N, CA, C and O atoms as a MOPAC input file, in Angstrom:
PM7 MOZYME 1SCF
protein

 N    122.38000 1    86.48700 1   125.33900 1
 C    121.19500 1    87.17300 1   124.54000 1
 C    121.00300 1    88.43900 1   125.80200 1
 O    120.81600 1    88.12000 1   126.97600 1
 N    121.08800 1    89.98500 1   125.31800 1
 C    121.28200 1    91.17400 1   125.81600 1
 C    120.04200 1    91.52900 1   126.85400 1
 O    119.03800 1    91.19100 1   126.22700 1
 N    119.69300 1    91.96700 1   127.93900 1
 C    118.43300 1    92.33400 1   128.02400 1
 C    117.55100 1    93.38900 1   127.39500 1
 O    116.48000 1    93.86200 1   127.77500 1
 N    118.26100 1    93.61700 1   126.37800 1
 C    117.49200 1    94.71300 1   124.83600 1
 C    116.42000 1    94.10700 1   124.08100 1
 O    115.42800 1    94.50000 1   123.46700 1
 N    117.04700 1    92.87700 1   124.38100 1
 C    116.73700 1    91.79500 1   122.87700 1
 C    115.78700 1    90.93200 1   123.63300 1
 O    114.81200 1    90.45100 1   123.05600 1
 N    116.05500 1    90.67700 1   125.09100 1
 C    114.80600 1    90.18100 1   125.69300 1
 C    113.32000 1    90.93300 1   125.79500 1
 O    112.31500 1    90.47000 1   125.25600 1
 N    113.33800 1    92.09300 1   126.52600 1
 C    112.87900 1    93.61900 1   125.87900 1
 C    111.93100 1    93.50500 1   125.08200 1
 O    110.71200 1    93.40500 1   125.22100 1
 N    112.80000 1    93.53700 1   123.99300 1
 C    112.24000 1    93.75600 1   122.72000 1
 C    111.36100 1    92.69100 1   121.77900 1
 O    110.61400 1    92.90000 1   120.82300 1
 N    111.91700 1    91.00100 1   122.70500 1
 C    110.90700 1    89.76900 1   122.59000 1
 C    110.15800 1    89.61400 1   122.78600 1
 O    109.25100 1    89.11200 1   122.12200 1
 N    110.20500 1    90.16000 1   124.31200 1
 C    108.65700 1    90.10200 1   124.99900 1
 C    107.57100 1    90.90600 1   124.38200 1
 O    106.50600 1    90.41000 1   124.01600 1
 N    107.89700 1    92.25300 1   124.27100 1
 C    107.37200 1    92.64800 1   124.05600 1
 C    106.54300 1    92.63300 1   122.09800 1
 O    105.70400 1    93.38400 1   121.60000 1
 N    106.93400 1    92.00400 1   121.79200 1
 C    106.50500 1    91.85100 1   120.26300 1
 C    104.85700 1    91.12500 1   120.06600 1
 O    103.92200 1    91.66100 1   119.47000 1
 N    104.84200 1    89.87800 1   120.69900 1
 C    103.91500 1    89.28800 1   120.78400 1
 C    102.48200 1    90.53600 1   121.50800 1
 O    101.38100 1    90.55200 1   120.95700 1
 N    102.70400 1    91.21200 1   122.41700 1
 C    101.61300 1    92.63200 1   123.07200 1
 C    101.61000 1    93.48300 1   121.50800 1
 O    100.56700 1    94.12800 1   121.40400 1
 N    102.38900 1    93.60800 1   120.46800 1
 C    102.73900 1    94.69900 1   119.63500 1
 C    101.57500 1    93.96100 1   118.47400 1
 O    100.62300 1    94.55400 1   117.96700 1
 N    101.84700 1    92.95900 1   118.31000 1
 C    101.04300 1    91.69700 1   117.11500 1
 C     99.45000 1    91.97000 1   117.77100 1
 O     98.57200 1    92.57800 1   117.15800 1
 N     99.27700 1    91.33700 1   119.24900 1
 C     97.90800 1    91.30100 1   119.13000 1
 C     97.27900 1    92.47000 1   119.54900 1
 O     96.05200 1    92.57300 1   119.58800 1
 N     98.29200 1    93.63500 1   119.96300 1
 C     97.50000 1    95.29400 1   120.08100 1
 C     96.63600 1    95.53500 1   118.28300 1
 O     95.53000 1    95.92000 1   117.90400 1
 N     98.04400 1    94.99800 1   117.54200 1
 C     97.79900 1    95.67300 1   115.91300 1
 C     96.22100 1    95.17800 1   115.22100 1
 O     95.21500 1    95.65900 1   114.70000 1
 N     96.89400 1    93.71800 1   115.68700 1
 C     95.83300 1    93.17300 1   115.04300 1
 C     93.25700 1    93.33400 1   115.54600 1
 O     92.15000 1    93.17700 1   115.03200 1
 N     94.15100 1    93.83800 1   117.17500 1
 C     93.05000 1    94.05500 1   117.80100 1
 C     92.89100 1    95.98500 1   117.10900 1
 O     91.92100 1    96.70500 1   117.34300 1
 N     93.55600 1    96.20600 1   116.66200 1
 C     93.02300 1    97.39600 1   116.01200 1
 C     92.19200 1    97.15000 1   114.64600 1
 O     90.99300 1    97.38400 1   114.49600 1
 N     93.11600 1    96.60900 1   113.64700 1
 C     92.14100 1    96.32300 1   112.84500 1
 C     91.11200 1    95.65500 1   112.70300 1
 O     90.20700 1    95.75300 1   111.87500 1
 N     91.37700 1    94.49500 1   114.10900 1
 C     89.96800 1    93.82300 1   113.56100 1
 C     88.53700 1    94.63600 1   114.54100 1
 O     87.41000 1    94.17100 1   114.71500 1
 N     89.08600 1    95.91500 1   115.02600 1
 C     87.60800 1    96.78700 1   115.05300 1
 C     87.28900 1    97.64600 1   114.31900 1
 O     86.17300 1    98.14200 1   114.47200 1
 N     88.26500 1    98.17800 1   113.13800 1
 C     88.02600 1    99.36700 1   112.12400 1
 C     87.23100 1    98.63900 1   111.01000 1
 O     86.10800 1    98.70600 1   110.50900 1
 N     88.31200 1    97.94300 1   110.87400 1
 C     88.47900 1    97.08300 1   109.15900 1
 C     86.88700 1    96.71100 1   108.62300 1
 O     86.26200 1    97.17400 1   107.66900 1
 N     86.45000 1    95.55500 1   109.76500 1
 C     84.92300 1    95.11700 1   109.20300 1
 C     83.87400 1    96.10800 1   109.59700 1
 O     82.99300 1    95.92100 1   108.75700 1
 N     83.58200 1    96.79300 1   110.17900 1
 C     83.04900 1    98.18900 1   109.48300 1
 C     82.86800 1    98.95400 1   108.19400 1
 O     81.96100 1    99.27800 1   107.42800 1
 N     83.52100 1    99.01900 1   108.26000 1
 C     84.85800 1    99.54400 1   107.06700 1
 C     83.88900 1    98.93400 1   105.57000 1
 O     83.02700 1    99.22400 1   104.74000 1
 N     84.83400 1    97.89700 1   106.04700 1
 C     84.02200 1    96.69600 1   104.72700 1
 C     82.43300 1    96.98500 1   104.10400 1
 O     81.99800 1    97.47800 1   103.06200 1
 N     81.80700 1    96.37700 1   105.38000 1
 C     80.22200 1    96.37500 1   105.28900 1
 C     79.64800 1    97.97800 1   104.54500 1
 O     78.73700 1    98.08800 1   103.72400 1
 N     80.45500 1    99.04700 1   105.09900 1
 C     79.99100 1   100.27200 1   104.69100 1
 C     79.17000 1    99.99500 1   103.21000 1
 O     79.74800 1    99.38300 1   102.31100 1
 N     78.19500 1   100.34800 1   103.09100 1
 C     77.51400 1   100.15700 1   101.73000 1
 C     77.20600 1   101.78800 1   100.64500 1
 O     76.65700 1   101.81900 1    99.54300 1
 N     77.78900 1   103.00600 1   101.45800 1
 C     77.84900 1   104.49500 1   100.89400 1
 C     79.43000 1   104.59500 1   100.78700 1
 O     80.45300 1   103.91400 1   100.85900 1
 N     78.98800 1   105.82200 1   100.57900 1
 C     80.36900 1   106.48000 1    99.45100 1
 C     81.27400 1   106.60200 1   100.99900 1
 O     80.85100 1   106.78900 1   102.14000 1
 N     82.77800 1   106.39500 1   100.44300 1
 C     83.19100 1   106.18600 1   101.69600 1
 C     83.75900 1   107.79000 1   101.73900 1
 O     83.97100 1   108.50800 1   100.76100 1
 N     83.96200 1   108.16600 1   103.34400 1
 C     84.56700 1   110.09500 1   103.70300 1
 C     85.84700 1   109.68800 1   103.88800 1
 O     86.36300 1   108.57600 1   103.77400 1
 N     86.34900 1   110.90100 1   104.23300 1
 C     87.82700 1   111.56900 1   104.69700 1
 C     88.30500 1   110.24100 1   105.84900 1
 O     89.32000 1   109.55600 1   105.72600 1
 N     87.41400 1   110.13500 1   106.80700 1
 C     87.68400 1   109.55300 1   107.90100 1
 C     87.62500 1   107.87100 1   107.46500 1
 O     88.70200 1   107.27800 1   107.50500 1
 N     86.89600 1   107.41100 1   107.21900 1
 C     87.19500 1   106.40200 1   106.21300 1
 C     88.50500 1   105.76800 1   105.35600 1
 O     88.90300 1   104.61900 1   105.16800 1
 N     88.97700 1   107.12300 1   104.92700 1
 C     90.52600 1   106.86300 1   104.21800 1
 C     91.27000 1   107.05500 1   105.05500 1
 O     92.43100 1   106.72500 1   104.81600 1
 N     90.92700 1   107.73500 1   106.55200 1
 C     92.27400 1   107.74300 1   107.34400 1
 C     92.17400 1   106.39600 1   107.74400 1
 O     93.22000 1   105.75000 1   107.79900 1
 N     90.82800 1   105.71300 1   108.10800 1
 C     91.21800 1   104.88600 1   109.13900 1
 C     91.78200 1   103.30600 1   108.07600 1
 O     92.27100 1   102.28400 1   108.55700 1
 N     91.46500 1   103.61800 1   106.33700 1
 C     92.08800 1   102.81400 1   105.76700 1
 C     93.36000 1   102.29000 1   105.91900 1
 O     93.77700 1   101.14200 1   106.07800 1
 N     94.04900 1   103.71100 1   105.81200 1
 C     95.34500 1   104.23800 1   106.18500 1
 C     96.24200 1   103.84100 1   107.09900 1
 O     97.40600 1   103.51700 1   106.86200 1
 N     95.44100 1   103.87500 1   108.66700 1
 C     95.79600 1   103.29800 1   109.98000 1
 C     95.63800 1   101.46800 1   109.66100 1
 O     96.58800 1   100.68700 1   109.63400 1
 N     94.71900 1   101.24300 1   109.52500 1
 C     94.69400 1    99.50100 1   108.95500 1
 C     95.90700 1    99.09300 1   108.01100 1
 O     96.64300 1    98.18400 1   108.39500 1
 N     96.08400 1    99.54500 1   107.13500 1
 C     97.26400 1    99.06100 1   106.20700 1
 C     98.81200 1    98.84200 1   106.96800 1
 O     99.60300 1    97.90200 1   107.04800 1
 N     98.76500 1   100.44800 1   107.54100 1
 C    100.23200 1   100.94900 1   108.37300 1
 C    100.37900 1    99.96300 1   109.66300 1
 O    101.44300 1    99.71400 1   110.23100 1
 N     98.71900 1    99.30500 1   110.11100 1
 C     98.85200 1    98.27000 1   111.38500 1
 C     99.18100 1    97.01200 1   110.70500 1
 O     99.78300 1    96.34900 1   111.55000 1
 N     99.12000 1    96.52000 1   109.90700 1
 C     99.01100 1    95.18800 1   109.07500 1
 C    100.66600 1    94.97700 1   108.97500 1
 O    101.24200 1    93.97900 1   109.40800 1
 N    101.39300 1    96.23300 1   108.24900 1
 C    102.07900 1    96.34000 1   107.68900 1
 C    103.17400 1    95.97500 1   109.07900 1
 O    104.10300 1    95.22600 1   108.77600 1
 N    103.13400 1    96.39200 1   110.38500 1
 C    103.44600 1    96.38500 1   111.35600 1
 C    103.62700 1    95.20500 1   111.63700 1
 O    104.75100 1    94.79500 1   111.92500 1
 N    102.29900 1    94.22900 1   111.60600 1
 C    102.23700 1    93.07800 1   112.06700 1
 C    103.36200 1    92.17300 1   111.30200 1
 O    104.05800 1    91.33100 1   111.86900 1
 N    103.41100 1    92.47800 1   110.00800 1
 C    104.18300 1    91.34300 1   109.20000 1
 C    105.55200 1    91.88300 1   109.48500 1
 O    106.33500 1    91.04600 1   109.93200 1
 N    106.05200 1    93.20900 1   109.31000 1
 C    107.40500 1    93.56000 1   110.19500 1
 C    107.72400 1    92.78400 1   111.20200 1
 O    108.50600 1    91.84200 1   111.07600 1
 N    106.99900 1    93.18400 1   112.59600 1
 C    107.24800 1    92.66800 1   113.28900 1
 C    107.10200 1    91.05800 1   113.46500 1
 O    107.51500 1    90.52400 1   114.49400 1
 N    106.54200 1    90.36100 1   112.49600 1
 C    106.28500 1    88.78700 1   112.82600 1
 C    107.95200 1    88.37100 1   112.02700 1
 O    108.68200 1    87.49600 1   112.49300 1
 N    108.30200 1    89.18900 1   110.79300 1
 C    109.47000 1    88.95100 1   110.33700 1
 C    110.89000 1    89.32500 1   111.31500 1
 O    111.85200 1    88.56800 1   111.44500 1
 N    110.83600 1    89.82100 1   111.54700 1
 C    111.78300 1    90.33100 1   112.67100 1
 C    111.93500 1    89.12500 1   113.77500 1
 O    112.96300 1    88.51300 1   114.06500 1
 N    110.86200 1    88.99200 1   114.20500 1
 C    111.09000 1    87.91000 1   115.49100 1
 C    111.67200 1    86.91800 1   115.24300 1
 O    112.18300 1    86.25100 1   116.14300 1
 N    111.74300 1    86.55100 1   113.88600 1
 C    111.73200 1    84.67000 1   113.57700 1
 C    113.10700 1    84.86100 1   113.72900 1
 O    113.56600 1    84.10000 1   114.58100 1
 N    114.09100 1    85.74400 1   113.11300 1
 C    115.86800 1    85.74600 1   113.37600 1
 C    115.95500 1    86.18300 1   114.62000 1
 O    116.99800 1    85.97400 1   115.23900 1
 N    114.93800 1    86.83600 1   115.19100 1
 C    116.06500 1    87.23500 1   116.57000 1
 C    115.55400 1    86.12000 1   117.54300 1
 O    116.18300 1    85.67000 1   118.50100 1
 N    114.62800 1    85.85000 1   117.23600 1
 C    114.34000 1    84.55600 1   118.32200 1
 C    115.01900 1    83.14900 1   117.93200 1
 O    115.41100 1    82.38400 1   118.81300 1
 N    115.12800 1    82.87300 1   116.65700 1
 C    116.46300 1    82.27800 1   116.15200 1
 C    117.92300 1    82.12700 1   116.58600 1
 O    118.57600 1    81.13900 1   116.92300 1
 N    118.23400 1    83.46500 1   116.46600 1
 C    119.49300 1    83.81900 1   117.32400 1
 C    119.41900 1    83.76600 1   118.42800 1
 O    120.52600 1    83.59700 1   118.94000 1
 N    118.30400 1    83.85300 1   119.39100 1
 C    118.41800 1    83.55600 1   120.94100 1
 C    118.17000 1    82.20500 1   121.07300 1
 O    117.94200 1    81.85200 1   122.23100 1
 N    118.14900 1    81.36100 1   120.24200 1
 C    117.81600 1    79.83000 1   120.56500 1
 C    119.06900 1    78.86200 1   119.94400 1
 O    119.09700 1    77.63200 1   119.98800 1
 N    120.24100 1    79.88100 1   119.27200 1
 C    121.31700 1    79.69100 1   118.79000 1
 C    121.01900 1    79.05300 1   117.65100 1
 O    121.83900 1    78.16500 1   117.41500 1
 N    119.95700 1    79.18000 1   116.65000 1
 C    119.62600 1    78.24400 1   115.74000 1
 C    120.42400 1    78.53400 1   114.45100 1
 O    120.59000 1    79.75400 1   114.44200 1
 N    120.89200 1    78.08700 1   113.55700 1
 C    121.85800 1    78.55400 1   112.51700 1
 C    121.12700 1    79.19000 1   111.33300 1
 O    121.72500 1    80.13300 1   110.81400 1
 N    120.00900 1    78.86800 1   110.83800 1
 C    119.05800 1    79.33100 1   109.93700 1
 C    118.57800 1    80.93600 1   109.95600 1
 O    118.17700 1    81.51600 1   108.94700 1
 N    118.69700 1    81.60100 1   111.38200 1
 C    119.12800 1    82.87900 1   111.82500 1
 C    119.36900 1    83.77300 1   110.81400 1
 O    118.57200 1    84.62300 1   110.41600 1
 N    120.52200 1    83.56600 1   110.38700 1
 C    121.72200 1    84.86400 1   109.54600 1
 C    120.47600 1    84.62000 1   108.35300 1
 O    119.79400 1    85.61200 1   108.09600 1
 N    120.20800 1    83.51300 1   107.72800 1
 C    119.22100 1    83.84000 1   106.48300 1
 C    118.28900 1    84.98100 1   106.72300 1
 O    118.32400 1    85.92800 1   105.93800 1
 N    117.32900 1    84.98800 1   107.88600 1
 C    116.57600 1    85.58900 1   108.08200 1
 C    117.41600 1    87.03000 1   108.02000 1
 O    117.26300 1    87.87100 1   107.13400 1
 N    118.25200 1    87.12900 1   109.04700 1
 C    118.89200 1    88.93700 1   109.01100 1
 C    119.10100 1    89.10500 1   107.38600 1
 O    118.50200 1    89.94700 1   106.71700 1
 N    120.15100 1    88.06100 1   106.81400 1
 C    120.42800 1    88.55700 1   105.59600 1
 C    119.70900 1    89.09700 1   104.90400 1
 O    119.90500 1    90.15300 1   104.30400 1
 N    118.34200 1    88.11900 1   104.90400 1
 C    117.43900 1    88.54200 1   103.34300 1
 C    116.18400 1    89.97300 1   104.26200 1
 O    115.10800 1    90.33500 1   103.78600 1
 N    116.54000 1    90.27000 1   105.02700 1
 C    115.37700 1    91.40400 1   106.02200 1
 C    115.37100 1    92.14300 1   104.95800 1
 O    114.21000 1    92.42900 1   104.66700 1
 N    116.26500 1    92.66200 1   104.11600 1
 C    116.02300 1    94.08300 1   103.58800 1
 C    115.02800 1    94.17700 1   102.03200 1
 O    114.68500 1    95.23700 1   101.50800 1
 N    114.70700 1    92.80100 1   101.51500 1
 C    113.89200 1    92.24900 1   100.96900 1
 C    112.70200 1    92.41000 1   101.56500 1
 O    111.83300 1    92.99000 1   100.91500 1
 N    112.38900 1    91.93300 1   102.94200 1
 C    111.18600 1    91.95200 1   103.49400 1
 C    110.97100 1    92.78500 1   104.01800 1
 O    109.88500 1    92.71700 1   104.59400 1
 N    111.87200 1    94.29100 1   104.24200 1
 C    111.17400 1    95.52600 1   104.37900 1
 C    110.53200 1    96.42600 1   103.21900 1
 O    109.85500 1    97.45400 1   103.25300 1
 N    111.00300 1    95.64700 1   102.20800 1
 C    110.10600 1    96.73400 1   101.03800 1
 C    108.48400 1    96.64200 1   101.01200 1
 O    107.75900 1    97.63500 1   100.95700 1
 N    107.99800 1    95.22200 1   101.06200 1
 C    106.41900 1    95.41800 1   101.49300 1
 C    106.41600 1    95.34700 1   102.85000 1
 O    105.22200 1    95.09900 1   103.01400 1
 N    106.81800 1    95.37800 1   103.79100 1
 C    106.22600 1    95.77100 1   105.46100 1
 C    106.02900 1    97.16600 1   105.62800 1
 O    105.07900 1    97.90000 1   105.90300 1
 N    107.46200 1    97.31400 1   105.32600 1
 C    107.56600 1    98.63200 1   105.95600 1
 C    107.29100 1    99.71400 1   105.06100 1
 O    106.43000 1   100.57800 1   105.22300 1
 N    108.23000 1    99.58200 1   103.93700 1
 C    107.97900 1   100.89200 1   102.86100 1
 C    106.87500 1   100.74200 1   102.17400 1
 O    106.28300 1   101.80200 1   101.96600 1
 N    106.15100 1    99.32600 1   101.53900 1
 C    104.66600 1    99.72300 1   100.57600 1
 C    103.78200 1    99.63700 1   101.77000 1
 O    102.61300 1    99.80200 1   101.42200 1
 N    103.93700 1    99.39800 1   103.32100 1
 C    102.68000 1    99.65500 1   104.04300 1
 C    102.25500 1   101.21100 1   104.49300 1
 O    101.21500 1   101.86200 1   104.59500 1
 N    103.68600 1   101.41000 1   104.70000 1
 C    103.56700 1   103.41200 1   104.62400 1
 C    103.72100 1   104.05500 1   103.50600 1
 O    103.72700 1   105.28100 1   103.61700 1
 N    103.87300 1   103.53100 1   102.24300 1
 C    103.71100 1   104.39700 1   101.07100 1
 C    101.90500 1   104.40300 1   101.01200 1
 O    101.23700 1   105.38700 1   100.69300 1
 N    101.30000 1   102.91800 1   101.44300 1
 C    100.07000 1   102.65200 1   101.30600 1
 C     99.31600 1   103.45800 1   101.98600 1
 O     98.35600 1   104.06200 1   101.50900 1
 N     99.70000 1   103.52300 1   103.14900 1
 C     99.11100 1   104.34600 1   104.82100 1
 C     99.24000 1   106.26700 1   104.19200 1
 O     98.48500 1   107.19400 1   104.48600 1
 N    100.25800 1   106.28200 1   103.44500 1
 C    100.56800 1   108.19200 1   103.55200 1
 C     99.84100 1   108.39400 1   101.99600 1
 O     99.56700 1   109.48000 1   101.48500 1
 N     99.60800 1   107.01100 1   101.38900 1
 C     98.65600 1   108.21200 1   100.02700 1
 C     97.20000 1   108.11800 1   100.70800 1
 O     96.50100 1   109.12800 1   100.61100 1
 N     96.69000 1   107.03400 1   101.36900 1
 C     95.26100 1   106.96500 1   101.89800 1
 C     94.83100 1   108.39300 1   102.68600 1
 O     93.77500 1   109.02200 1   102.62000 1
 N     96.38400 1   108.73300 1   103.66100 1
 C     95.93000 1   109.89400 1   104.27500 1
 C     95.76100 1   111.11300 1   103.72200 1
 O     95.04500 1   112.04000 1   104.10100 1
 N     96.63800 1   111.01300 1   102.59300 1
 C     96.70300 1   112.24400 1   101.51500 1
 C     95.41300 1   112.24400 1   101.19100 1
 O     94.74300 1   113.18600 1   101.61500 1
 N     94.69700 1   111.11300 1   100.30100 1
 C     93.54100 1   111.09800 1    99.92500 1
 C     92.58600 1   111.73900 1   101.07700 1
 O     91.96000 1   112.78600 1   100.91100 1
 N     92.56100 1   110.92900 1   102.31600 1
 C     91.50900 1   111.90000 1   103.60100 1
 C     92.24600 1   113.17800 1   103.54800 1
 O     91.65600 1   113.61100 1   104.53800 1
 N     92.81300 1   113.87500 1   103.32200 1
 C     92.90800 1   115.09700 1   103.89200 1
 C     92.84500 1   116.28200 1   102.82700 1
 O     92.90000 1   117.48100 1   103.10200 1
 N     92.69500 1   115.60800 1   101.30800 1
 C     92.20100 1   116.22300 1   100.19700 1
 C     90.57800 1   116.17200 1   100.16000 1
 O     90.10900 1   117.00700 1    99.38600 1
 N     89.74600 1   115.47100 1   100.74700 1
 C     88.43200 1   115.02300 1   100.57400 1
 C     88.08200 1   115.69800 1   101.80400 1
 O     86.88000 1   115.95400 1   101.88500 1
 N     88.90300 1   116.11100 1   102.93000 1
 C     88.45000 1   116.64500 1   103.99600 1
 C     88.43300 1   118.28600 1   103.56400 1
 O     87.67200 1   119.24500 1   103.69700 1
 N     89.32800 1   118.09000 1   103.15800 1
 C     89.24800 1   120.28400 1   102.53800 1
 C     88.73500 1   120.46500 1   101.28300 1
 O     88.59700 1   121.55200 1   100.72300 1
 N     88.32000 1   118.87900 1   100.64400 1
 C     87.16200 1   119.89100 1    99.38900 1
 C     88.49700 1   119.63600 1    97.90400 1
 O     88.13300 1   119.37000 1    96.75800 1
 N     89.38700 1   119.73300 1    98.14900 1
 C     90.57100 1   119.73000 1    96.90000 1
 C     90.80100 1   117.92000 1    96.27900 1
 O     90.65300 1   116.78300 1    96.72800 1
 N     91.30200 1   118.67400 1    94.82000 1
 C     91.48900 1   117.15800 1    93.92600 1
 C     92.71200 1   117.27800 1    94.42100 1
 O     93.49500 1   118.22800 1    94.41400 1
 N     92.85400 1   115.24500 1    95.23700 1
 C     94.55900 1   115.24300 1    94.67400 1
 C     95.08500 1   115.24200 1    94.40400 1
 O     96.16700 1   115.37100 1    94.97600 1
 N     94.83700 1   115.03600 1    92.73100 1
 C     95.41000 1   114.60200 1    91.72700 1
 C     96.71200 1   115.11200 1    91.75000 1
 O     97.48700 1   114.21200 1    92.07300 1
 N     97.39000 1   116.38000 1    91.50600 1
 C     98.28900 1   117.28800 1    91.54700 1
 C     99.40100 1   116.17500 1    92.34500 1
 O    100.31100 1   115.51900 1    91.83700 1
 N     98.95200 1   116.24200 1    93.76200 1
 C    100.00300 1   116.00800 1    94.71200 1
 C    100.60800 1   114.55600 1    94.72600 1
 O    101.70800 1   114.03700 1    94.91400 1
 N     99.00000 1   114.07000 1    94.35500 1
 C     99.60000 1   112.27800 1    93.94900 1
 C    100.44300 1   112.25000 1    92.46200 1
 O    101.63200 1   112.03200 1    92.69600 1
 N    100.28200 1   112.34500 1    91.58100 1
 C    101.03100 1   112.92200 1    90.84900 1
 C    102.84800 1   113.24800 1    91.08200 1
 O    103.89900 1   112.68100 1    90.78500 1
 N    102.65000 1   113.83800 1    91.41300 1
 C    104.03400 1   114.41600 1    91.65700 1
 C    104.75500 1   113.28200 1    92.92500 1
 O    105.44800 1   112.34500 1    92.52800 1
 N    104.52900 1   113.46800 1    94.31200 1
 C    104.69300 1   112.18800 1    94.49200 1
 C    104.88600 1   110.75800 1    93.96600 1
 O    105.76500 1   110.09500 1    94.51600 1
 N    104.25000 1   110.25500 1    93.07300 1
 C    104.13400 1   109.37100 1    91.83900 1
 C    105.56000 1   109.63400 1    90.97500 1
 O    106.43500 1   108.77800 1    90.84200 1
 N    105.60800 1   110.93400 1    90.44300 1
 C    107.16400 1   110.95900 1    89.89600 1
 C    108.04000 1   110.81500 1    91.04000 1
 O    108.89300 1   109.93700 1    90.91200 1
 N    108.03800 1   111.41000 1    92.03800 1
 C    109.18000 1   111.35200 1    92.83200 1
 C    109.71300 1   109.82100 1    93.49100 1
 O    110.80700 1   109.47900 1    93.93800 1
 N    108.30300 1   109.02400 1    93.31500 1
 C    108.35100 1   107.70300 1    93.35600 1
 C    109.26100 1   106.77700 1    92.91700 1
 O    109.97800 1   105.97700 1    93.51700 1
 N    108.95900 1   107.25300 1    90.78600 1
 C    109.89300 1   107.32100 1    90.51300 1
 C    111.22100 1   107.41500 1    89.90300 1
 O    112.04800 1   106.65800 1    89.39500 1
 N    111.10400 1   108.44600 1    90.12200 1
 C    112.64800 1   108.95100 1    90.29300 1
 C    113.26700 1   108.31700 1    91.20300 1
 O    114.45100 1   108.17800 1    90.89700 1
 N    112.89800 1   107.69600 1    92.56500 1
 C    113.67300 1   107.30500 1    93.92700 1
 C    113.98600 1   105.55700 1    93.00700 1
 O    115.15700 1   105.17600 1    93.00000 1
 N    113.09200 1   104.79800 1    92.42600 1
 C    112.89400 1   104.41300 1    92.39300 1
 C    114.08300 1   103.77800 1    90.96400 1
 O    114.63500 1   102.67900 1    90.91800 1
 N    114.17100 1   104.90200 1    89.95800 1
 C    114.71200 1   104.89200 1    89.58000 1
 C    116.38600 1   104.82300 1    89.49700 1
 O    117.22700 1   104.35200 1    88.73100 1
 N    116.35400 1   105.62400 1    90.82800 1
 C    117.83000 1   106.16500 1    91.41300 1
 C    118.28800 1   104.74400 1    91.75300 1
 O    119.02300 1   104.04300 1    91.05800 1
 N    117.75100 1   104.43700 1    92.90500 1
 C    118.08700 1   102.53300 1    92.89200 1
 C    118.32000 1   101.38100 1    92.66100 1
 O    118.84100 1   100.47500 1    93.31100 1
 N    117.67300 1   101.50800 1    91.15400 1
 C    117.69300 1   100.50900 1    89.88100 1
 C    119.35700 1   100.60000 1    89.74200 1
 O    120.19700 1    99.70100 1    89.78400 1
 N    119.47700 1   101.81200 1    89.58800 1
 C    120.57200 1   102.67000 1    88.91800 1
 C    121.51700 1   102.04700 1    89.87500 1
 O    122.14000 1   101.06200 1    89.47800 1
 N    121.78400 1   102.63900 1    91.51700 1
 C    122.75100 1   102.21800 1    92.28500 1
 C    122.76800 1   100.72000 1    92.48800 1
 O    123.81800 1   100.25900 1    92.93700 1
 N    121.64000 1    99.76800 1    92.19700 1
 C    121.54700 1    98.54400 1    92.68000 1
 C    122.46700 1    98.09000 1    91.28300 1
 O    123.00900 1    97.05000 1    91.65600 1
 N    122.83100 1    98.30400 1    90.12400 1
 C    122.94700 1    97.67100 1    89.09900 1
 C    125.11600 1    98.23400 1    89.23600 1
 O    126.09400 1    97.61600 1    88.81700 1
 N    125.05700 1    99.21000 1    89.78000 1
 C    126.45000 1    99.96900 1    89.68700 1
 C    126.90900 1    99.20800 1    91.35300 1
 O    127.92000 1    98.55500 1    91.61200 1
 N    126.38500 1    99.38000 1    91.77300 1
 C    126.86300 1    98.25000 1    93.22900 1
 C    127.64000 1    97.24200 1    93.15200 1
 O    128.66200 1    97.15600 1    93.83300 1
 N    127.20300 1    96.22100 1    92.19300 1
 C    128.01600 1    95.26800 1    91.73800 1
 C    129.29200 1    95.20400 1    91.47100 1
 O    130.24700 1    94.55300 1    91.89500 1
 N    129.13600 1    95.91700 1    90.77300 1
 C    130.55500 1    96.28000 1    89.83500 1
 C    132.18400 1    96.34100 1    90.93700 1
 O    133.27200 1    96.58700 1    90.41700 1

């Protein structure tokens, strides 16, 4: 195991704990809120989703690296399927957080986010279609 691997694996529990504390501090008051959400509330929700994604991503990748360092054979299963985990944990949480932050920005400035969100959704659909086309043709 390299020094970089040791440092990274050692920092992971700290990252997990820090993310959990941020979520624990901000989310319960937000969920108990009874009046309308403000721009700040949407920013907090985006941050919480982002940190939740970080927890899941760090937990996922901690498994193969710990397994590799212990010489366990199943480590490569986790490495081989890592891109699948990246979709909800990295990209999915970043997209959800980004949309919440965009909504907060528009709420803060008094403009409707509908046009920008629709443009982003159209771009996302184009990206998904392009990705699907690449996947179909990749196996050939």
